[in-house]
KETI-592437 format. One record per residue (C-alpha): residue number from 1; y, x, z. Coordinates in Angstrom, 3 decimals, padded with zeros to 6 digits. Each point is the difference from the previous one (the first is absolute). Layout:
# KETI-592437
(NUM, (Y, X, Z))
...
END
This chain:
# KETI-592437
(1, (-068.027, 085.539, 032.281))
(2, (-000.864, 003.601, -000.673))
(3, (-003.516, 000.763, -001.218))
(4, (-000.905, 001.900, 003.204))
(5, (001.155, -002.898, 002.176))
(6, (-001.916, -002.478, -002.166))
(7, (-003.252, 001.966, 000.332))
(8, (000.454, 000.277, 003.754))
(9, (000.476, -003.759, 000.332))
(10, (-003.143, -000.706, -002.070))
(11, (-002.133, 002.374, 002.115))
(12, (001.351, -001.471, 003.230))
(13, (-000.759, -003.534, -001.140))
(14, (-003.602, 000.943, -000.774))
(15, (-000.680, 001.160, 003.593))
(16, (-001.270, -002.353, 002.742))
(17, (002.740, -001.439, 002.169))
(18, (-001.152, 002.014, 003.034))
(19, (000.095, 003.238, -001.962))
(20, (003.499, -000.764, -001.340))
(21, (001.196, -000.636, 003.542))
(22, (-001.221, 003.313, 001.386))
(23, (002.743, 002.562, 000.549))
(24, (-000.828, 003.534, -001.090))
(25, (000.456, 001.261, 003.551))
(26, (-003.016, -001.753, 001.555))
(27, (-002.021, 002.267, 002.308))
(28, (-003.432, 000.965, -001.305))
(29, (-003.399, 000.458, 001.622))
(30, (-002.678, 002.086, -001.707))
(31, (-003.410, -001.613, 000.652))
(32, (-002.900, 002.274, -000.956))
(33, (-003.595, -001.192, 000.424))
(34, (-003.221, 001.879, -000.647))
(35, (-001.749, -003.254, -000.799))
(36, (000.697, -002.712, -002.600))
(37, (001.862, -003.259, -000.458))
(38, (-003.318, -001.794, -000.490))
(39, (-001.338, 001.043, 003.395))
(40, (003.225, 000.261, 001.986))
(41, (002.431, -002.515, -001.444))
(42, (-000.314, -002.117, 003.141))
(43, (000.948, 003.026, 002.108))
(44, (003.151, 000.570, -002.047))
(45, (000.848, -003.636, 000.772))
(46, (-000.531, 000.703, 003.715))
(47, (002.257, 003.055, -000.265))
(48, (002.738, -002.135, -001.547))
(49, (-000.395, -002.505, 002.855))
(50, (000.606, 002.757, 002.530))
(51, (002.964, 001.233, -001.990))
(52, (001.417, -003.526, -000.107))
(53, (-000.173, -000.235, 003.790))
(54, (002.628, 002.749, 000.125))
(55, (002.287, -001.852, -002.407))
(56, (-001.020, 001.625, -003.292))
(57, (-001.366, -002.029, -002.913))
(58, (-001.392, 001.841, -003.006))
(59, (002.102, -000.788, -003.051))
(60, (002.933, -001.387, 001.983))
(61, (001.397, 002.668, 002.292))
(62, (-002.578, 002.770, -000.488))
(63, (-002.171, 001.282, -002.856))
(64, (-003.622, 000.952, 000.700))
(65, (-001.284, 002.329, -002.729))
(66, (-003.821, -000.095, -000.005))
(67, (-002.535, 002.452, -001.404))
(68, (-003.817, -000.197, 000.208))
(69, (-002.387, 002.962, -000.305))
(70, (-002.993, -002.325, -000.562))
(71, (-002.235, 002.147, 002.188))
(72, (000.799, 003.204, -001.939))
(73, (001.815, 002.229, 002.476))
(74, (000.615, 002.545, -002.732))
(75, (002.690, -002.376, -001.267))
(76, (001.892, -000.049, 003.291))
(77, (002.283, 003.050, -000.492))
(78, (001.178, -001.245, -003.394))
(79, (000.564, -003.550, 001.247))
(80, (001.919, 001.380, 002.960))
(81, (002.360, 001.893, -002.279))
(82, (000.532, -003.166, -002.073))
(83, (001.023, -001.872, 003.125))
(84, (002.234, 002.753, 001.349))
(85, (001.865, 000.041, -003.314))
(86, (001.084, -003.578, 000.766))
(87, (001.965, 001.278, 003.031))
(88, (-001.651, -002.003, 002.804))
(89, (001.309, -000.021, 003.556))
(90, (-003.477, -000.453, 001.539))
(91, (-003.506, 000.977, -001.162))
(92, (-003.097, -002.069, 000.905))
(93, (-003.426, 001.653, -000.126))
(94, (-003.065, -002.278, 000.116))
(95, (-003.504, -000.260, -001.397))
(96, (-001.576, 003.218, 001.240))
(97, (000.539, 003.162, 002.012))
(98, (000.495, 002.162, -003.137))
(99, (003.161, -001.934, -000.885))
(100, (001.722, 000.868, 003.271))
(101, (-001.193, 003.592, -000.242))
(102, (001.364, 000.322, -003.541))
(103, (003.404, -001.224, 001.171))
(104, (-000.072, 002.443, 002.892))
(105, (-000.982, 002.883, -002.291))
(106, (002.775, -000.918, -002.439))
(107, (002.511, 000.556, 002.839))
(108, (001.621, -003.390, -000.541))
(109, (003.072, -000.023, 002.241))
(110, (000.485, -003.771, -000.019))
(111, (-001.182, -002.318, 002.789))
(112, (-003.695, -000.759, -000.575))
(113, (-002.140, -002.757, 001.493))
(114, (-003.753, 000.365, -000.478))
(115, (-003.264, -001.811, 000.583))
(116, (-002.942, 002.370, 000.509))
(117, (-003.563, -000.350, 001.173))
(118, (-000.227, 003.370, 001.737))
(119, (001.817, 001.565, 002.919))
(120, (003.512, 000.865, -001.252))
(121, (000.339, 002.720, 002.637))
(122, (-003.166, 001.762, -001.189))
(123, (001.216, -000.468, -003.579))
(124, (003.283, 001.712, 000.970))
(125, (002.077, -002.985, -001.090))
(126, (001.631, -000.378, 003.419))
(127, (000.234, 002.033, 003.194))
(128, (-001.018, -002.829, 002.338))
(129, (-000.582, -003.731, -000.397))
(130, (002.768, -000.982, 002.421))
(131, (002.549, 002.516, -001.330))
(132, (-000.697, 000.825, -003.653))
(133, (002.968, 002.448, 000.010))
(134, (000.196, 000.420, -003.790))
(135, (000.891, -002.363, -002.834))
(136, (-003.365, -001.825, -000.045))
(137, (-001.340, -002.870, 002.089))
(138, (-002.198, -003.028, -000.520))
(139, (-003.398, -001.338, 001.047))
(140, (-003.495, 001.423, 000.414))
(141, (-003.186, -002.050, -000.230))
(142, (-002.068, 002.526, 002.003))
(143, (-002.782, -000.225, -002.572))
(144, (-002.468, 002.437, 001.564))
(145, (-000.158, -001.974, 003.256))
(146, (-000.585, -003.201, -001.935))
(147, (-002.734, 001.561, -002.135))
(148, (-002.045, 000.703, 003.138))
(149, (000.444, -003.584, 001.202))
(150, (-001.141, -001.282, -003.393))
(151, (-003.210, 001.968, 000.304))
(152, (-000.654, -001.636, 003.365))
(153, (000.603, -003.450, -001.478))
(154, (-002.303, 000.759, -002.926))
(155, (-002.751, 000.879, 002.460))
(156, (000.511, -003.358, 001.723))
(157, (-000.199, -001.833, -003.323))
(158, (-003.069, 001.925, -001.189))
(159, (-001.830, 001.214, 003.154))
(160, (-002.817, 001.595, -002.028))
(161, (002.359, 002.130, -002.067))
(162, (-000.883, 003.660, 000.480))
(163, (001.110, 001.564, -003.287))
(164, (003.586, -000.764, -000.971))
(165, (001.883, 001.108, -003.097))
(166, (003.541, 001.093, 000.814))
(167, (002.565, -000.132, -002.791))
(168, (002.770, 002.508, 000.615))
(169, (002.543, 001.840, -002.155))
(170, (000.319, 003.765, 000.421))
(171, (003.458, -000.008, -001.619))
(172, (001.325, -002.087, 002.881))
(173, (001.541, 002.293, 002.644))
(174, (-001.540, -002.134, 002.754))
(175, (-003.525, 000.144, -001.458))
(176, (-001.277, 002.969, 002.014))
(177, (000.960, -001.470, 003.370))
(178, (-001.289, -003.441, -000.983))
(179, (-003.343, 001.381, -001.085))
(180, (-000.430, 002.041, 003.186))
(181, (000.857, -002.985, 002.177))
(182, (-002.404, -002.293, -001.838))
(183, (-002.834, 002.512, 000.006))
(184, (000.409, 000.396, 003.766))
(185, (000.004, -003.786, 000.415))
(186, (-003.033, -000.278, -002.276))
(187, (-001.945, 002.355, 002.248))
(188, (000.860, -002.114, 003.034))
(189, (-001.089, -003.166, -001.814))
(190, (-003.224, 001.598, -001.305))
(191, (001.268, -000.268, -003.571))
(192, (-000.447, 002.615, -002.691))
(193, (003.031, 000.156, -002.293))
(194, (-000.226, 001.007, -003.643))
(195, (003.533, 000.996, -000.980))
(196, (000.934, -000.636, -003.640))
(197, (003.275, 001.317, -001.401))
(198, (001.980, -002.587, -001.975))
(199, (002.936, 001.436, -001.959))
(200, (-000.148, -001.949, -003.269))
(201, (-001.280, -003.222, -001.527))
(202, (-002.958, 001.856, -001.518))
(203, (-000.841, 001.291, 003.494))
(204, (-000.437, -003.608, 001.121))
(205, (-002.551, -000.668, -002.737))
(206, (-001.859, 003.223, 000.756))
(207, (000.018, -000.762, 003.712))
(208, (-001.750, -003.330, -000.446))
(209, (-002.419, 001.524, -002.501))
(210, (-001.035, 002.332, 002.857))
(211, (-000.667, -002.983, 002.253))
(212, (-003.081, -001.794, -001.339))
(213, (-001.455, -002.723, 002.229))
(214, (-001.449, 001.443, 003.177))
(215, (001.804, 003.344, -000.033))
(216, (002.620, -001.140, 002.499))
(217, (000.247, -003.077, 002.199))
(218, (003.751, -000.590, -000.132))
(219, (003.355, 001.287, -001.232))
(220, (003.236, 000.940, 001.785))
(221, (003.220, 000.507, -001.975))
(222, (002.890, 001.923, 001.568))
(223, (003.628, -001.070, -000.264))
(224, (000.874, 002.076, -003.064))
(225, (002.740, -001.035, -002.432))
(226, (-002.045, 000.692, -003.133))
(227, (-002.989, -002.016, 001.169))
(228, (002.288, -002.792, 001.113))
(229, (001.441, -000.103, -003.516))
(230, (-003.567, -000.336, -001.377))
(231, (-001.231, -002.493, 002.563))
(232, (-001.185, -002.589, -002.563))
(233, (-002.327, 002.540, -001.584))
(234, (-001.385, 001.293, 003.298))
(235, (-000.598, -003.494, 001.401))
(236, (-001.637, -001.115, -003.258))
(237, (-002.391, 002.954, -000.173))
(238, (-000.886, -000.347, 003.689))
(239, (-000.961, -003.627, -000.704))
(240, (-002.143, 001.066, -002.966))
(241, (-001.827, 002.536, 002.190))
(242, (-000.244, -002.577, 002.800))
(243, (001.579, 002.471, 002.410))
(244, (001.551, -001.303, 003.230))
(245, (003.388, 001.681, 000.247))
(246, (003.045, 000.215, 002.213))
(247, (003.460, 000.624, -001.398))
(248, (003.417, 001.088, 001.288))
(249, (002.007, -003.146, -000.733))
(250, (-000.288, -003.743, -000.372))
(251, (000.760, 000.200, -003.719))
(252, (-003.555, 001.306, -000.502))
(253, (-001.502, -002.962, 001.872))
(254, (002.250, -002.370, -001.934))
(255, (-001.479, 001.489, -003.181))
(256, (-003.588, -000.548, 001.145))
(257, (-000.654, 002.922, 002.338))
(258, (-002.290, -000.714, 002.958))
(259, (002.457, 000.945, 002.739))
(260, (003.213, 001.879, 000.695))
(261, (001.788, 001.333, 003.030))
(262, (003.522, 001.305, 000.115))
(263, (003.637, -000.787, 000.411))
(264, (001.770, -002.623, -002.065))
(265, (001.674, 002.078, -002.662))
(266, (002.548, -002.700, -000.745))
(267, (001.276, 000.194, 003.587))
(268, (000.361, 003.767, -000.312))
(269, (001.923, -000.270, -003.261))
(270, (002.431, -002.411, 001.624))
(271, (000.751, 002.765, 002.501))
(272, (000.490, 002.487, -002.844))
(273, (002.484, -002.410, -001.576))
(274, (001.810, -000.424, 003.295))
(275, (000.287, 003.755, 000.426))
(276, (001.287, 000.405, -003.556))
(277, (002.719, -002.559, 000.702))
(278, (000.990, 001.692, 003.243))
(279, (000.219, 003.353, -001.749))
(280, (002.250, -001.525, -002.654))
(281, (002.259, -001.199, 002.791))
(282, (000.362, 003.523, 001.313))
(283, (-002.818, 000.438, 002.504))
(284, (-001.466, 003.500, 000.157))
(285, (-003.742, 000.519, -000.565))
(286, (-000.085, 002.274, 003.050))
(287, (001.015, -002.982, 002.159))
(288, (-002.692, -002.346, -001.362))
(289, (-003.407, 000.689, 001.598))
(290, (-003.106, 000.027, -002.153))
(291, (-001.775, -003.278, 000.661))
(292, (-003.716, -000.714, 000.225))
(293, (-001.747, -003.364, -000.225))
(294, (-000.816, -001.856, 003.197))
(295, (-002.077, -002.792, -001.542))
(296, (-003.140, 000.294, -002.094))
(297, (-002.074, -002.636, -001.751))
(298, (-003.696, -000.372, -000.664))
(299, (-000.780, -002.070, -003.090))
(300, (-003.549, -001.097, -000.850))
(301, (-001.027, -001.508, -003.326))
(302, (-002.818, -002.435, 000.786))
(303, (-000.632, -000.706, -003.683))
(304, (-000.784, 003.649, -000.566))
(305, (-002.108, 000.184, 003.165))
(306, (-002.076, -002.933, -001.241))
(307, (-000.413, 001.612, -003.431))
(308, (-001.260, 003.173, 001.683))
(309, (-002.348, -001.921, 002.283))
(310, (001.881, 001.092, 003.114))
(311, (000.302, -002.196, 003.075))
(312, (003.259, 000.943, 001.659))
(313, (-000.511, 000.604, 003.736))
(314, (001.670, -002.827, 001.967))
(315, (001.954, 002.403, 002.214))
(316, (001.413, 001.801, -003.032))
(317, (000.836, -003.299, -001.654))
(318, (001.827, -001.153, 003.112))
(319, (002.165, 003.135, -000.037))
(320, (001.024, -000.415, -003.647))
(321, (003.663, -000.752, -000.578))
(322, (-000.851, -001.734, -003.255))
(323, (-003.235, -001.238, -001.574))
(324, (-000.173, -000.586, -003.749))
(325, (-002.420, -002.821, -000.754))
END
Protein backbone atom coordinates (compact mmCIF):
# COMPACT_ATOMS: atom_id res chain seq x y z
CA UNK A 1 0.00 0.00 0.00
CA UNK A 2 1.28 3.43 -0.87
CA UNK A 3 2.06 5.79 2.01
CA UNK A 4 -0.77 8.20 1.05
CA UNK A 5 -3.30 5.36 0.96
CA UNK A 6 -2.05 4.05 4.30
CA UNK A 7 -2.47 7.44 5.99
CA UNK A 8 -5.96 7.82 4.54
CA UNK A 9 -7.01 4.42 5.90
CA UNK A 10 -5.66 5.26 9.38
CA UNK A 11 -7.54 8.59 9.49
CA UNK A 12 -10.75 6.97 8.28
CA UNK A 13 -10.53 4.26 10.92
CA UNK A 14 -10.15 6.86 13.67
CA UNK A 15 -13.48 8.56 12.78
CA UNK A 16 -16.83 7.51 14.31
CA UNK A 17 -18.79 5.08 12.18
CA UNK A 18 -21.46 7.69 11.42
CA UNK A 19 -18.87 10.19 10.25
CA UNK A 20 -17.18 7.58 8.02
CA UNK A 21 -20.54 6.77 6.45
CA UNK A 22 -21.36 10.35 5.52
CA UNK A 23 -20.90 11.15 1.84
CA UNK A 24 -19.23 14.46 1.08
CA UNK A 25 -22.31 15.65 -0.80
CA UNK A 26 -24.66 15.90 2.20
CA UNK A 27 -26.73 19.11 2.22
CA UNK A 28 -25.81 21.58 4.94
CA UNK A 29 -27.82 23.91 7.16
CA UNK A 30 -26.16 26.90 8.81
CA UNK A 31 -27.68 27.39 12.29
CA UNK A 32 -26.73 30.73 13.85
CA UNK A 33 -27.97 31.64 17.34
CA UNK A 34 -27.46 34.85 19.28
CA UNK A 35 -27.67 32.93 22.53
CA UNK A 36 -25.63 30.00 23.91
CA UNK A 37 -25.59 26.23 24.05
CA UNK A 38 -26.03 26.39 27.82
CA UNK A 39 -29.29 28.32 27.60
CA UNK A 40 -30.63 27.05 24.28
CA UNK A 41 -29.39 23.51 23.82
CA UNK A 42 -32.92 22.20 24.34
CA UNK A 43 -34.15 24.48 21.55
CA UNK A 44 -31.56 23.11 19.14
CA UNK A 45 -32.94 19.66 20.01
CA UNK A 46 -36.45 20.91 19.20
CA UNK A 47 -35.19 22.29 15.88
CA UNK A 48 -33.71 18.90 15.01
CA UNK A 49 -37.06 17.27 15.86
CA UNK A 50 -38.82 19.55 13.38
CA UNK A 51 -36.16 18.84 10.79
CA UNK A 52 -36.58 15.10 11.35
CA UNK A 53 -40.31 15.38 10.67
CA UNK A 54 -39.43 16.35 7.10
CA UNK A 55 -37.14 13.34 6.68
CA UNK A 56 -33.78 14.91 7.56
CA UNK A 57 -31.62 13.62 10.41
CA UNK A 58 -28.56 15.60 11.42
CA UNK A 59 -25.45 13.52 10.80
CA UNK A 60 -27.19 11.02 8.53
CA UNK A 61 -28.60 12.78 5.49
CA UNK A 62 -27.95 16.42 6.42
CA UNK A 63 -25.27 18.35 8.32
CA UNK A 64 -26.32 21.12 10.72
CA UNK A 65 -23.40 23.49 11.33
CA UNK A 66 -24.03 25.40 14.58
CA UNK A 67 -22.56 28.66 15.86
CA UNK A 68 -23.41 30.51 19.10
CA UNK A 69 -22.86 34.23 19.73
CA UNK A 70 -23.30 33.77 23.51
CA UNK A 71 -25.31 36.98 23.79
CA UNK A 72 -22.62 39.08 22.04
CA UNK A 73 -24.24 40.27 18.82
CA UNK A 74 -20.97 41.83 17.74
CA UNK A 75 -19.82 38.28 16.96
CA UNK A 76 -22.70 37.58 14.59
CA UNK A 77 -21.21 38.92 11.31
CA UNK A 78 -18.02 36.91 11.77
CA UNK A 79 -19.89 33.74 12.72
CA UNK A 80 -22.14 34.20 9.71
CA UNK A 81 -19.16 34.34 7.37
CA UNK A 82 -17.76 31.17 8.98
CA UNK A 83 -21.00 29.37 8.26
CA UNK A 84 -21.36 30.67 4.72
CA UNK A 85 -17.86 29.39 3.96
CA UNK A 86 -19.19 25.88 4.60
CA UNK A 87 -21.52 26.24 1.58
CA UNK A 88 -24.92 25.69 3.25
CA UNK A 89 -28.14 25.35 1.29
CA UNK A 90 -30.27 26.93 4.04
CA UNK A 91 -29.51 29.48 6.79
CA UNK A 92 -31.32 29.43 10.16
CA UNK A 93 -31.39 32.61 12.26
CA UNK A 94 -32.48 32.29 15.91
CA UNK A 95 -31.75 33.76 19.31
CA UNK A 96 -32.51 37.44 18.76
CA UNK A 97 -33.68 40.04 16.27
CA UNK A 98 -30.12 41.29 15.58
CA UNK A 99 -29.17 37.91 14.09
CA UNK A 100 -31.86 38.08 11.42
CA UNK A 101 -31.05 41.72 10.73
CA UNK A 102 -27.35 40.92 10.30
CA UNK A 103 -28.20 38.22 7.76
CA UNK A 104 -30.48 40.62 5.91
CA UNK A 105 -27.81 43.34 5.90
CA UNK A 106 -25.21 40.87 4.62
CA UNK A 107 -27.43 40.32 1.55
CA UNK A 108 -27.37 36.55 1.97
CA UNK A 109 -29.04 35.15 -1.14
CA UNK A 110 -29.75 31.70 0.30
CA UNK A 111 -33.13 30.64 1.73
CA UNK A 112 -33.33 31.87 5.33
CA UNK A 113 -35.70 30.80 8.10
CA UNK A 114 -35.76 33.02 11.18
CA UNK A 115 -37.23 33.25 14.65
CA UNK A 116 -37.68 36.85 15.84
CA UNK A 117 -39.46 38.53 18.70
CA UNK A 118 -40.45 41.68 16.82
CA UNK A 119 -42.64 42.35 13.82
CA UNK A 120 -40.68 41.12 10.76
CA UNK A 121 -42.59 43.51 8.50
CA UNK A 122 -41.57 46.54 10.59
CA UNK A 123 -38.03 45.15 10.68
CA UNK A 124 -38.07 44.98 6.86
CA UNK A 125 -37.33 41.26 6.84
CA UNK A 126 -40.44 40.43 4.82
CA UNK A 127 -43.05 42.35 2.84
CA UNK A 128 -46.07 40.72 4.49
CA UNK A 129 -46.58 37.83 6.90
CA UNK A 130 -48.68 35.80 4.46
CA UNK A 131 -46.45 36.46 1.43
CA UNK A 132 -42.87 37.15 2.51
CA UNK A 133 -41.88 37.68 -1.17
CA UNK A 134 -38.10 37.55 -0.60
CA UNK A 135 -35.74 34.79 0.50
CA UNK A 136 -36.62 35.00 4.22
CA UNK A 137 -39.46 33.48 6.23
CA UNK A 138 -39.96 32.02 9.67
CA UNK A 139 -41.80 32.76 12.91
CA UNK A 140 -42.45 35.84 15.04
CA UNK A 141 -43.18 35.74 18.77
CA UNK A 142 -44.90 39.16 18.77
CA UNK A 143 -42.91 40.17 21.85
CA UNK A 144 -44.29 43.68 22.34
CA UNK A 145 -47.88 42.42 22.63
CA UNK A 146 -46.79 39.82 25.16
CA UNK A 147 -44.84 42.35 27.22
CA UNK A 148 -48.04 44.33 27.81
CA UNK A 149 -49.89 41.19 28.89
CA UNK A 150 -47.08 40.36 31.31
CA UNK A 151 -47.47 43.73 32.96
CA UNK A 152 -51.16 43.03 33.47
CA UNK A 153 -50.38 39.64 35.02
CA UNK A 154 -47.77 41.19 37.30
CA UNK A 155 -50.39 43.62 38.57
CA UNK A 156 -52.69 40.69 39.35
CA UNK A 157 -49.91 38.90 41.23
CA UNK A 158 -48.84 42.02 43.15
CA UNK A 159 -51.91 44.32 43.32
CA UNK A 160 -50.07 46.93 45.40
CA UNK A 161 -47.24 47.30 42.90
CA UNK A 162 -47.07 50.91 41.73
CA UNK A 163 -43.39 51.32 40.86
CA UNK A 164 -42.04 48.70 38.46
CA UNK A 165 -38.52 48.34 37.11
CA UNK A 166 -38.50 47.50 33.41
CA UNK A 167 -35.43 45.76 32.02
CA UNK A 168 -35.04 46.50 28.33
CA UNK A 169 -32.17 46.51 25.83
CA UNK A 170 -31.72 49.58 23.63
CA UNK A 171 -29.60 47.60 21.13
CA UNK A 172 -32.61 45.43 20.33
CA UNK A 173 -34.43 46.84 17.27
CA UNK A 174 -37.78 46.11 18.92
CA UNK A 175 -36.91 47.93 22.16
CA UNK A 176 -38.42 51.31 21.28
CA UNK A 177 -41.83 49.91 20.36
CA UNK A 178 -41.82 47.57 23.36
CA UNK A 179 -41.02 50.37 25.76
CA UNK A 180 -43.72 52.65 24.33
CA UNK A 181 -46.32 49.89 24.53
CA UNK A 182 -45.42 49.02 28.12
CA UNK A 183 -45.35 52.63 29.27
CA UNK A 184 -48.83 53.13 27.80
CA UNK A 185 -50.03 49.97 29.54
CA UNK A 186 -48.39 51.09 32.78
CA UNK A 187 -50.36 54.32 32.70
CA UNK A 188 -53.60 52.39 32.26
CA UNK A 189 -52.70 50.10 35.17
CA UNK A 190 -51.62 53.00 37.41
CA UNK A 191 -48.03 51.75 37.36
CA UNK A 192 -44.95 53.93 37.13
CA UNK A 193 -42.22 52.24 35.08
CA UNK A 194 -38.53 52.85 35.68
CA UNK A 195 -36.81 51.74 32.48
CA UNK A 196 -33.29 50.35 32.90
CA UNK A 197 -31.13 49.61 29.87
CA UNK A 198 -29.46 46.19 29.96
CA UNK A 199 -26.80 45.67 27.28
CA UNK A 200 -24.09 43.77 29.16
CA UNK A 201 -23.51 41.55 32.18
CA UNK A 202 -22.13 44.52 34.13
CA UNK A 203 -25.35 46.40 33.34
CA UNK A 204 -27.27 43.69 35.19
CA UNK A 205 -25.19 44.18 38.33
CA UNK A 206 -25.52 47.96 38.13
CA UNK A 207 -29.26 47.68 37.57
CA UNK A 208 -29.82 45.73 40.76
CA UNK A 209 -27.47 48.03 42.67
CA UNK A 210 -29.89 50.83 41.69
CA UNK A 211 -32.81 48.88 43.15
CA UNK A 212 -32.40 48.84 46.93
CA UNK A 213 -35.36 47.52 48.93
CA UNK A 214 -38.34 49.82 48.65
CA UNK A 215 -37.31 51.70 45.52
CA UNK A 216 -39.54 49.62 43.26
CA UNK A 217 -42.28 47.11 44.01
CA UNK A 218 -41.68 44.64 41.19
CA UNK A 219 -39.68 43.85 38.06
CA UNK A 220 -40.68 43.14 34.45
CA UNK A 221 -38.15 41.68 31.99
CA UNK A 222 -38.79 41.96 28.25
CA UNK A 223 -38.18 39.13 25.80
CA UNK A 224 -34.65 40.12 24.81
CA UNK A 225 -32.09 37.57 23.62
CA UNK A 226 -29.25 38.91 25.77
CA UNK A 227 -31.28 38.88 28.97
CA UNK A 228 -32.59 35.43 28.14
CA UNK A 229 -28.99 34.24 27.85
CA UNK A 230 -28.30 35.68 31.34
CA UNK A 231 -31.51 34.47 32.95
CA UNK A 232 -29.78 32.64 35.84
CA UNK A 233 -28.08 35.84 36.94
CA UNK A 234 -31.20 38.00 36.66
CA UNK A 235 -33.40 35.49 38.51
CA UNK A 236 -30.76 35.07 41.23
CA UNK A 237 -30.34 38.81 41.84
CA UNK A 238 -34.11 39.35 41.84
CA UNK A 239 -34.36 36.71 44.59
CA UNK A 240 -31.62 38.43 46.59
CA UNK A 241 -33.48 41.75 46.35
CA UNK A 242 -36.77 39.98 47.11
CA UNK A 243 -38.31 41.49 43.99
CA UNK A 244 -41.45 39.91 42.53
CA UNK A 245 -40.79 39.59 38.81
CA UNK A 246 -42.39 38.40 35.61
CA UNK A 247 -40.36 36.98 32.75
CA UNK A 248 -40.82 36.24 29.04
CA UNK A 249 -40.46 32.46 29.08
CA UNK A 250 -40.95 29.40 31.23
CA UNK A 251 -37.20 28.80 31.42
CA UNK A 252 -37.01 31.71 33.88
CA UNK A 253 -39.69 30.18 36.12
CA UNK A 254 -37.97 26.80 35.87
CA UNK A 255 -34.82 28.51 37.17
CA UNK A 256 -36.62 30.04 40.16
CA UNK A 257 -38.35 33.09 38.71
CA UNK A 258 -41.72 33.98 40.24
CA UNK A 259 -43.76 33.77 37.05
CA UNK A 260 -43.52 33.76 33.27
CA UNK A 261 -45.87 34.26 30.37
CA UNK A 262 -45.13 33.53 26.76
CA UNK A 263 -45.12 31.01 23.99
CA UNK A 264 -43.40 27.65 24.30
CA UNK A 265 -40.13 28.27 22.54
CA UNK A 266 -39.58 24.58 21.91
CA UNK A 267 -42.79 24.44 19.86
CA UNK A 268 -41.63 27.41 17.80
CA UNK A 269 -38.23 25.84 17.12
CA UNK A 270 -39.93 22.70 15.86
CA UNK A 271 -41.62 24.90 13.27
CA UNK A 272 -38.27 26.46 12.35
CA UNK A 273 -36.87 22.96 11.83
CA UNK A 274 -39.85 21.99 9.71
CA UNK A 275 -39.41 25.06 7.53
CA UNK A 276 -35.69 24.37 7.14
CA UNK A 277 -36.48 20.86 5.93
CA UNK A 278 -39.08 22.10 3.48
CA UNK A 279 -36.65 24.65 2.09
CA UNK A 280 -34.06 21.91 1.61
CA UNK A 281 -36.64 20.00 -0.39
CA UNK A 282 -37.09 22.93 -2.74
CA UNK A 283 -39.86 25.02 -1.21
CA UNK A 284 -39.50 28.77 -1.72
CA UNK A 285 -39.45 31.11 1.30
CA UNK A 286 -41.91 33.38 -0.49
CA UNK A 287 -44.47 30.55 -0.42
CA UNK A 288 -44.09 29.83 3.31
CA UNK A 289 -46.03 32.35 5.43
CA UNK A 290 -44.44 33.78 8.55
CA UNK A 291 -46.06 32.00 11.47
CA UNK A 292 -47.03 33.36 14.88
CA UNK A 293 -47.81 31.40 18.04
CA UNK A 294 -51.42 30.58 18.83
CA UNK A 295 -50.86 29.15 22.32
CA UNK A 296 -49.28 30.82 25.32
CA UNK A 297 -48.49 29.50 28.77
CA UNK A 298 -48.52 31.05 32.21
CA UNK A 299 -46.11 29.39 34.64
CA UNK A 300 -46.09 30.23 38.36
CA UNK A 301 -43.38 29.15 40.77
CA UNK A 302 -45.10 28.64 44.13
CA UNK A 303 -41.81 28.00 45.91
CA UNK A 304 -40.61 31.45 44.93
CA UNK A 305 -43.96 33.02 45.82
CA UNK A 306 -43.72 31.50 49.30
CA UNK A 307 -40.13 32.73 49.71
CA UNK A 308 -41.28 36.25 48.80
CA UNK A 309 -44.27 36.08 51.14
CA UNK A 310 -46.73 36.34 48.26
CA UNK A 311 -50.12 34.63 48.32
CA UNK A 312 -50.99 33.89 44.72
CA UNK A 313 -54.54 35.05 43.93
CA UNK A 314 -56.78 31.98 43.42
CA UNK A 315 -58.09 33.22 40.07
CA UNK A 316 -54.55 33.70 38.75
CA UNK A 317 -53.53 30.30 40.07
CA UNK A 318 -56.48 28.69 38.33
CA UNK A 319 -55.43 30.21 35.00
CA UNK A 320 -51.84 28.95 35.25
CA UNK A 321 -50.86 26.34 32.69
CA UNK A 322 -48.23 24.99 35.05
CA UNK A 323 -47.49 25.47 38.75
CA UNK A 324 -44.03 24.69 40.11
CA UNK A 325 -44.30 23.49 43.70
